[in-house]
FIFI-812481 format. One record per residue (C-alpha): residue number from 1; x, y, z. Coordinates in pm, 1 decimal. Layout:
BEGIN
(r NUM (X Y Z))
...
***
This chain:
BEGIN
(r 1 (-896.6 -277.6 -3264.8))
(r 2 (-834.8 -320.2 -2894.1))
(r 3 (-507.1 -485.6 -2802.8))
(r 4 (-502.8 -822.6 -2645.4))
(r 5 (-373.9 -877.9 -2295.4))
(r 6 (-36.6 -1006.5 -2431.8))
(r 7 (-12.5 -702.6 -2662.1))
(r 8 (-60.2 -479.6 -2355.0))
(r 9 (227.3 -651.8 -2154.5))
(r 10 (455.5 -644.5 -2454.1))
(r 11 (415.4 -275.3 -2490.8))
(r 12 (388.9 -185.8 -2126.2))
(r 13 (634.5 -416.4 -1964.2))
(r 14 (907.5 -157.5 -1906.5))
(r 15 (657.5 66.7 -1718.5))
(r 16 (540.9 -216.3 -1517.1))
(r 17 (883.4 -334.9 -1412.3))
(r 18 (979.9 33.9 -1332.6))
(r 19 (657.2 72.9 -1118.8))
(r 20 (724.0 -237.7 -934.4))
(r 21 (1079.6 -112.6 -850.9))
(r 22 (951.6 231.5 -755.2))
(r 23 (669.4 102.4 -535.6))
(r 24 (908.2 -138.9 -368.2))
(r 25 (1162.2 132.3 -290.4))
(r 26 (912.0 392.1 -188.7))
(r 27 (731.2 485.3 123.7))
(r 28 (507.0 188.7 89.1))
(r 29 (793.5 -45.8 29.4))
(r 30 (1133.1 -46.2 201.9))
(r 31 (1041.2 257.0 410.1))
(r 32 (755.8 93.7 572.5))
(r 33 (898.5 -261.8 606.2))
(r 34 (1222.7 -154.1 744.1))
(r 35 (1105.3 89.1 985.8))
(r 36 (1082.0 -174.6 1270.9))
(r 37 (1428.8 -310.1 1208.6))
(r 38 (1583.3 15.4 1340.8))
(r 39 (1371.3 33.7 1663.6))
(r 40 (1598.8 -176.5 1898.4))
(r 41 (1929.7 -18.1 1762.5))
(r 42 (1779.0 338.6 1813.0))
(r 43 (1661.1 242.3 2165.7))
(r 44 (2011.4 131.7 2235.7))
(r 45 (2176.6 436.3 2090.8))
(r 46 (1969.1 704.4 2239.0))
(r 47 (1778.0 557.6 2539.2))
(r 48 (1437.3 603.6 2387.1))
(r 49 (1162.3 369.9 2456.9))
(r 50 (1026.4 139.1 2182.0))
(r 51 (700.1 320.9 2204.2))
(r 52 (861.7 654.3 2142.9))
(r 53 (1040.2 529.2 1835.9))
(r 54 (724.8 353.6 1705.2))
(r 55 (530.9 691.8 1717.8))
(r 56 (758.0 815.9 1430.9))
(r 57 (568.3 546.1 1213.4))
(r 58 (240.3 758.7 1276.3))
(r 59 (417.5 1075.6 1167.3))
(r 60 (511.8 903.6 841.3))
(r 61 (153.4 773.3 781.7))
(r 62 (11.4 1108.7 854.0))
(r 63 (235.3 1279.4 605.4))
(r 64 (153.8 1025.6 339.2))
(r 65 (-217.7 1101.2 396.5))
(r 66 (-163.1 1465.8 363.3))
(r 67 (36.6 1444.4 43.0))
(r 68 (-163.8 1186.9 -148.0))
(r 69 (-429.4 1416.7 -298.6))
(r 70 (-171.3 1687.4 -358.1))
(r 71 (55.6 1451.8 -552.5))
(r 72 (-244.0 1317.1 -744.3))
(r 73 (-322.9 1668.8 -860.9))
(r 74 (26.8 1723.8 -962.5))
(r 75 (76.2 1419.2 -1158.3))
(r 76 (-259.2 1482.2 -1352.0))
(r 77 (-97.3 1801.4 -1477.2))
(r 78 (269.3 1729.3 -1512.4))
(r 79 (294.2 1351.6 -1557.2))
(r 80 (411.1 1092.4 -1314.3))
(r 81 (771.2 1030.9 -1400.5))
(r 82 (917.2 1370.8 -1315.8))
(r 83 (729.7 1367.4 -980.6))
(r 84 (851.8 1029.8 -892.1))
(r 85 (1222.8 1098.6 -970.5))
(r 86 (1215.2 1420.3 -765.2))
(r 87 (1031.6 1254.9 -484.7))
(r 88 (1284.9 943.2 -494.1))
(r 89 (1591.4 1170.7 -479.7))
(r 90 (1441.1 1354.9 -172.0))
(r 91 (1359.1 1038.3 14.8))
(r 92 (1724.7 918.0 -35.8))
(r 93 (1851.0 1247.4 93.8))
(r 94 (1597.3 1210.5 395.6))
(r 95 (1774.9 872.2 465.0))
(r 96 (2118.5 1044.1 469.9))
(r 97 (1973.0 1303.0 703.2))
(r 98 (1852.4 1026.9 944.0))
(r 99 (2213.7 929.0 985.0))
(r 100 (2274.7 1258.3 1163.6))
(r 101 (2005.8 1181.5 1435.5))
(r 102 (2159.2 1300.7 1768.6))
(r 103 (1916.3 1214.6 2040.8))
(r 104 (1632.1 1451.9 2002.4))
(r 105 (1309.9 1259.0 1960.5))
(r 106 (1122.2 1566.7 1835.5))
(r 107 (1378.1 1608.4 1559.0))
(r 108 (1346.8 1235.4 1478.1))
(r 109 (974.5 1278.0 1453.5))
(r 110 (1001.8 1598.5 1230.0))
(r 111 (1250.0 1397.0 1003.5))
(r 112 (997.7 1127.8 938.0))
(r 113 (720.2 1368.5 871.1))
(r 114 (937.0 1557.1 628.0))
(r 115 (1030.3 1236.8 450.3))
(r 116 (673.0 1139.9 417.2))
(r 117 (586.3 1485.6 285.4))
(r 118 (854.3 1480.2 9.3))
(r 119 (806.0 1119.4 -49.3))
(r 120 (453.0 1127.7 -175.7))
(r 121 (571.8 1079.8 -531.5))
(r 122 (681.3 730.4 -453.1))
(r 123 (340.1 604.9 -331.8))
(r 124 (94.2 386.6 -526.7))
(r 125 (-89.0 708.3 -674.0))
(r 126 (199.7 757.1 -900.0))
(r 127 (271.4 406.4 -1021.7))
(r 128 (-93.4 295.0 -1058.3))
(r 129 (-174.8 600.4 -1291.1))
(r 130 (76.0 488.2 -1540.3))
(r 131 (-2.1 130.3 -1525.5))
(r 132 (-379.7 200.4 -1567.1))
(r 133 (-283.3 395.3 -1875.0))
(r 134 (-98.6 122.4 -2037.6))
(r 135 (-324.2 -178.0 -1945.8))
(r 136 (-695.6 -238.6 -1999.0))
(r 137 (-769.7 -612.6 -2057.3))
(r 138 (-496.7 -699.0 -1816.0))
(r 139 (-517.1 -414.7 -1578.9))
(r 140 (-596.5 -606.3 -1272.8))
(r 141 (-294.1 -834.3 -1322.5))
(r 142 (-67.4 -540.6 -1416.1))
(r 143 (-176.8 -332.7 -1097.7))
(r 144 (-115.8 -654.8 -880.8))
(r 145 (240.2 -706.9 -1036.9))
(r 146 (323.6 -324.9 -994.9))
(r 147 (211.8 -329.1 -635.7))
(r 148 (374.6 -654.7 -557.2))
(r 149 (699.5 -448.9 -541.3))
(r 150 (627.7 -361.6 -194.6))
(r 151 (544.7 -736.8 -108.1))
(r 152 (906.4 -820.1 -236.4))
(r 153 (1035.8 -541.9 -9.5))
(r 154 (845.7 -693.5 281.5))
(r 155 (1036.0 -1021.8 239.6))
(r 156 (1382.0 -925.9 160.9))
(r 157 (1433.8 -553.4 285.0))
(r 158 (1406.0 -638.3 667.9))
(r 159 (1671.5 -916.8 636.8))
(r 160 (1912.2 -706.7 420.3))
(r 161 (1878.1 -405.1 647.9))
(r 162 (1948.2 -605.8 958.4))
(r 163 (2267.3 -730.2 797.6))
(r 164 (2367.7 -378.6 720.3))
(r 165 (2297.2 -280.8 1079.3))
(r 166 (2511.4 -560.3 1200.7))
(r 167 (2800.7 -478.2 981.1))
(r 168 (2782.4 -87.0 966.7))
(r 169 (2554.4 23.8 1239.5))
(r 170 (2204.6 183.5 1225.3))
(r 171 (2370.6 493.2 1033.7))
(r 172 (2526.4 274.3 775.0))
(r 173 (2193.2 98.0 734.7))
(r 174 (2010.7 432.2 674.9))
(r 175 (2281.2 541.5 429.7))
(r 176 (2267.9 205.2 246.9))
(r 177 (1893.9 246.9 190.5))
(r 178 (1949.3 590.2 50.7))
(r 179 (2225.5 463.3 -181.2))
(r 180 (2008.3 178.8 -308.3))
(r 181 (1734.7 433.7 -411.5))
(r 182 (1995.3 662.2 -583.8))
(r 183 (2205.4 393.6 -756.9))
(r 184 (1939.7 129.9 -841.7))
(r 185 (1595.7 238.0 -822.3))
(r 186 (1612.7 584.8 -974.4))
(r 187 (1814.8 468.5 -1279.8))
(r 188 (1543.3 198.6 -1345.3))
(r 189 (1261.9 448.5 -1331.0))
(r 190 (1445.3 704.9 -1532.4))
(r 191 (1526.6 462.4 -1822.6))
(r 192 (1214.1 241.8 -1817.8))
(r 193 (921.1 428.9 -1685.1))
(r 194 (707.3 583.4 -1960.0))
(r 195 (373.1 724.9 -1978.9))
(r 196 (129.6 629.4 -2263.3))
(r 197 (13.6 908.4 -2509.5))
(r 198 (-288.1 927.3 -2717.5))
(r 199 (-135.6 737.4 -3002.1))
(r 200 (-29.9 436.2 -2772.9))
(r 201 (345.2 543.6 -2781.0))
(r 202 (549.6 599.1 -2462.2))
(r 203 (666.1 926.6 -2340.9))
(r 204 (887.3 1007.1 -2039.9))
(r 205 (715.2 1327.2 -1944.3))
(r 206 (404.0 1511.4 -2029.3))
(r 207 (319.8 1880.0 -1964.9))
(r 208 (-46.6 1827.8 -1975.6))
(r 209 (-61.8 1446.6 -1885.3))
(r 210 (-442.2 1443.8 -1875.8))
(r 211 (-546.0 1660.6 -2168.2))
(r 212 (-648.4 1374.0 -2410.1))
(r 213 (-824.0 1155.2 -2143.0))
(r 214 (-1198.1 1114.8 -2057.6))
(r 215 (-1344.5 1076.1 -1708.5))
(r 216 (-1505.3 1261.3 -1425.5))
(r 217 (-1346.8 1565.4 -1249.9))
(r 218 (-1278.9 1536.7 -885.4))
(r 219 (-1596.7 1747.8 -805.5))
(r 220 (-1811.6 1518.0 -1037.6))
(r 221 (-1671.6 1214.8 -866.9))
(r 222 (-1756.3 1338.6 -528.1))
(r 223 (-2113.4 1375.7 -626.8))
(r 224 (-2131.7 1001.4 -704.5))
(r 225 (-2232.8 725.9 -456.4))
(r 226 (-1931.8 515.6 -575.6))
(r 227 (-1667.7 767.7 -455.5))
(r 228 (-1808.9 760.5 -88.8))
(r 229 (-1855.7 375.6 -112.5))
(r 230 (-1494.5 332.9 -198.6))
(r 231 (-1356.3 586.7 51.5))
(r 232 (-1586.9 480.8 341.3))
(r 233 (-1558.1 102.0 278.8))
(r 234 (-1183.2 95.0 252.7))
(r 235 (-1133.2 328.2 541.4))
(r 236 (-1299.9 75.8 760.5))
(r 237 (-1133.7 -221.1 587.6))
(r 238 (-795.0 -56.3 611.7))
(r 239 (-840.6 2.9 987.1))
(r 240 (-929.7 -333.7 1084.0))
(r 241 (-677.4 -508.8 865.8))
(r 242 (-393.5 -286.5 992.7))
(r 243 (-493.8 -338.5 1349.0))
(r 244 (-504.0 -715.9 1306.7))
(r 245 (-157.5 -718.8 1121.8))
(r 246 (16.3 -493.0 1383.9))
(r 247 (-127.0 -714.7 1673.5))
(r 248 (-118.3 -1041.2 1500.6))
(r 249 (153.0 -1225.7 1701.7))
(r 250 (13.7 -1107.5 2056.8))
(r 251 (-333.7 -1187.1 1912.5))
(r 252 (-233.3 -1550.5 1820.4))
(r 253 (-65.0 -1589.5 2166.4))
(r 254 (-385.4 -1462.0 2347.7))
(r 255 (-589.6 -1723.2 2150.1))
(r 256 (-371.2 -2006.4 2271.2))
(r 257 (-78.2 -2047.1 2045.8))
(r 258 (274.4 -2069.3 2194.6))
(r 259 (507.6 -1769.1 2100.6))
(r 260 (712.8 -1986.2 1867.6))
(r 261 (406.7 -2107.5 1674.4))
(r 262 (258.2 -1767.4 1680.8))
(r 263 (567.5 -1612.6 1506.1))
(r 264 (573.5 -1901.1 1245.2))
(r 265 (211.9 -1847.5 1154.2))
(r 266 (244.4 -1484.3 1139.9))
(r 267 (528.3 -1531.6 895.4))
(r 268 (275.9 -1672.9 644.0))
(r 269 (128.0 -1323.3 622.3))
(r 270 (397.9 -1180.8 410.1))
(r 271 (387.3 -1464.4 154.0))
(r 272 (5.1 -1438.5 140.4))
(r 273 (29.0 -1067.2 65.3))
(r 274 (281.6 -1112.2 -217.5))
(r 275 (96.2 -1390.7 -392.3))
(r 276 (-242.5 -1223.5 -329.8))
(r 277 (-127.4 -914.1 -507.2))
(r 278 (-81.8 -1105.0 -825.6))
(r 279 (-382.7 -1340.6 -767.8))
(r 280 (-616.4 -1081.5 -696.6))
(r 281 (-518.0 -885.4 -994.2))
(r 282 (-567.1 -1205.4 -1203.0))
(r 283 (-918.4 -1233.0 -1062.2))
(r 284 (-1002.3 -875.7 -1145.3))
(r 285 (-931.9 -931.7 -1506.9))
(r 286 (-1180.3 -1218.1 -1520.2))
(r 287 (-1443.3 -1162.4 -1269.5))
(r 288 (-1637.0 -861.0 -1133.2))
(r 289 (-1435.4 -633.8 -897.9))
(r 290 (-1742.3 -615.7 -667.5))
(r 291 (-1758.7 -996.0 -658.5))
(r 292 (-1388.2 -1029.8 -583.1))
(r 293 (-1411.1 -780.3 -292.2))
(r 294 (-1719.3 -970.3 -158.8))
(r 295 (-1542.5 -1305.0 -173.0))
(r 296 (-1205.5 -1181.3 -8.1))
(r 297 (-1361.2 -959.3 260.9))
(r 298 (-1619.2 -1215.9 361.1))
(r 299 (-1351.0 -1494.0 376.2))
(r 300 (-1153.2 -1264.7 611.1))
(r 301 (-1451.8 -1212.1 830.0))
(r 302 (-1490.3 -1590.5 873.9))
(r 303 (-1123.3 -1606.6 961.2))
(r 304 (-1174.7 -1338.2 1234.5))
(r 305 (-1457.4 -1537.0 1382.8))
(r 306 (-1240.9 -1859.7 1357.0))
(r 307 (-966.4 -1682.5 1555.9))
(r 308 (-1208.7 -1581.8 1828.0))
(r 309 (-1244.7 -1947.9 1935.3))
(r 310 (-1006.4 -2012.8 2231.6))
(r 311 (-753.7 -2279.8 2166.9))
(r 312 (-772.9 -2242.0 1777.1))
(r 313 (-565.9 -2519.7 1624.7))
(r 314 (-243.5 -2399.0 1448.1))
(r 315 (-359.5 -2530.0 1106.9))
(r 316 (-678.8 -2315.2 1152.6))
(r 317 (-482.8 -2015.6 1242.9))
(r 318 (-270.2 -2053.4 932.2))
(r 319 (-577.8 -2052.3 703.7))
(r 320 (-712.9 -1746.5 888.6))
(r 321 (-390.6 -1559.7 855.3))
(r 322 (-378.6 -1644.6 478.4))
(r 323 (-737.6 -1511.0 445.0))
(r 324 (-621.3 -1171.4 612.2))
(r 325 (-309.4 -1165.5 404.1))
(r 326 (-533.4 -1186.3 85.9))
(r 327 (-747.3 -906.2 202.0))
(r 328 (-443.6 -698.6 278.0))
(r 329 (-323.8 -762.2 -75.6))
(r 330 (-652.9 -674.3 -224.2))
(r 331 (-704.3 -346.1 -51.4))
(r 332 (-467.8 -110.3 -260.3))
(r 333 (-536.7 -310.0 -590.4))
(r 334 (-907.5 -276.1 -557.9))
(r 335 (-891.8 91.4 -459.5))
(r 336 (-677.6 165.9 -785.2))
(r 337 (-894.4 -64.0 -1004.5))
(r 338 (-1221.4 75.3 -880.8))
(r 339 (-1117.7 427.0 -912.5))
(r 340 (-1005.1 380.2 -1272.8))
(r 341 (-1325.1 208.4 -1363.7))
(r 342 (-1566.6 417.8 -1182.6))
(r 343 (-1417.9 756.2 -1272.0))
(r 344 (-1197.2 720.2 -1589.8))
(r 345 (-841.3 850.9 -1607.4))
(r 346 (-882.7 1223.3 -1662.7))
(r 347 (-864.0 1310.9 -1284.3))
(r 348 (-731.5 983.5 -1176.9))
(r 349 (-445.1 1123.7 -970.7))
(r 350 (-672.8 1364.5 -778.8))
(r 351 (-941.8 1108.8 -707.0))
(r 352 (-714.0 823.0 -615.1))
(r 353 (-518.3 1054.0 -405.6))
(r 354 (-832.1 1134.2 -192.7))
(r 355 (-915.3 755.3 -176.8))
(r 356 (-567.2 679.8 -50.7))
(r 357 (-590.6 956.9 214.6))
(r 358 (-903.6 778.8 353.2))
(r 359 (-728.4 451.1 329.2))
(r 360 (-417.9 573.7 511.3))
(r 361 (-610.0 752.9 787.4))
(r 362 (-802.4 422.6 852.6))
(r 363 (-471.8 229.4 855.4))
(r 364 (-329.9 486.9 1117.7))
(r 365 (-652.3 481.6 1338.8))
(r 366 (-709.8 104.8 1341.2))
(r 367 (-398.3 -18.3 1541.3))
(r 368 (-442.8 283.1 1778.1))
(r 369 (-802.2 178.3 1850.8))
(r 370 (-720.8 -191.4 1872.5))
(r 371 (-463.5 -112.3 2142.1))
(r 372 (-712.4 87.3 2345.1))
(r 373 (-975.1 -189.6 2309.6))
(r 374 (-727.3 -443.9 2443.4))
(r 375 (-646.3 -233.1 2741.4))
(r 376 (-1008.8 -182.9 2816.1))
(r 377 (-1121.3 -551.3 2764.8))
(r 378 (-798.7 -705.2 2862.1))
(r 379 (-808.7 -925.8 2550.4))
(r 380 (-852.1 -929.3 2157.4))
(r 381 (-1201.9 -1103.7 2155.0))
(r 382 (-1398.1 -777.1 2110.3))
(r 383 (-1147.8 -667.5 1854.2))
(r 384 (-1196.7 -984.5 1643.4))
(r 385 (-1585.9 -948.8 1669.2))
(r 386 (-1556.7 -577.5 1557.2))
(r 387 (-1323.4 -677.7 1277.0))
(r 388 (-1547.2 -944.6 1162.5))
(r 389 (-1842.9 -716.3 1155.7))
(r 390 (-1648.1 -443.4 983.3))
(r 391 (-1535.8 -677.5 707.3))
(r 392 (-1882.4 -803.7 639.6))
(r 393 (-2001.9 -430.7 620.6))
(r 394 (-1707.9 -347.8 369.5))
(r 395 (-1804.6 -652.9 167.6))
(r 396 (-2168.0 -518.1 145.1))
(r 397 (-2065.1 -151.8 69.3))
(r 398 (-1767.3 -236.0 -176.1))
(r 399 (-1943.8 -544.1 -324.2))
(r 400 (-2245.8 -330.0 -442.5))
(r 401 (-2052.4 -74.6 -647.1))
(r 402 (-2165.1 -69.6 -999.4))
(r 403 (-1910.4 -0.2 -1259.0))
(r 404 (-2015.0 245.6 -1533.9))
(r 405 (-1994.5 118.6 -1895.6))
(r 406 (-1827.6 435.8 -2028.2))
(r 407 (-1500.7 357.2 -1847.4))
(r 408 (-1487.0 -11.3 -1917.4))
(r 409 (-1210.1 45.0 -2178.4))
(r 410 (-894.0 253.3 -2144.9))
(r 411 (-887.6 592.7 -2336.1))
(r 412 (-675.0 579.2 -2634.1))
***
């Protein structure tokens, strides 16, 4: 008998909580959302330019893209928990190493690349695998809650990190982030994170984590149209969403909003992403994933076109930013959900790892291309037109994916 949604949450809540904590304290959580808080203190300390410091974020994204398929392959064989714990320890040590930065920008770049390489076990590829195993009927909502950990980090981590910098300096703040991972996040993951076994029980490690699961191999998945629709569609969507988020405040100012109004409107984004993670997950459990993708991406495309109108009223800009936030919230959720439903769980880590690589490369390329476009056209109008067209294309590509019936239920 298939367990109900309530039964799934009753049995898997510990893993869900640990996954949210791990995701929030990993590379896609506090690492990403606190990066910008250190820019000005580092510029002051070493005389670097803001642009030089910001380039380190590209090394972080590059390292994450490189490790995603590798980590996916490892967790399919060894299980997710031991990989996550080792990676979390190494990320914490990486923060301690950053406190020793001495003014070499090359060494600073190398440090961030290394943190990303060793921190691959803290990315969604690890947490979503375990959540997918525990949840079937409530899978969408469970994925949304797990990935909402990074949304919580986006709201609280920058403020708390800024307070640490004021009190203890940038070195103290880096050390504080490392201590948080060691003293809070790692114990939670060690005690609560369990992977589901064949009989439905939880285990903290598995020597052959995928032996009892069904699904396609990576090679088999690559021969399907769905694999390339997910990779190509979300590469483009990630590129334009990242470009719009990074350039949101100057874009709003360019469209006629005052700087103070632009900052307030942009602040709605974080709330929309957090609520969207949970809301999108809720929708995925009740409606077709393709239909959810079409709705959210099409709404974001309309938002881009609305922002292209000069002198956009503030209330319209707020609605547009909310639509972008919901699309940003849906991205990673949909990739994880579609991967599990299209290809099963046997090689989920490998397949999702490659999908995340395409996603991260898109997220890295998008802001760079938007910057070049702004310099060439002296404005964001063409960026908004291209973003709207790309989101419509993504809605068509992703919205036409057909889910095979054989993976409609989780493997027992």
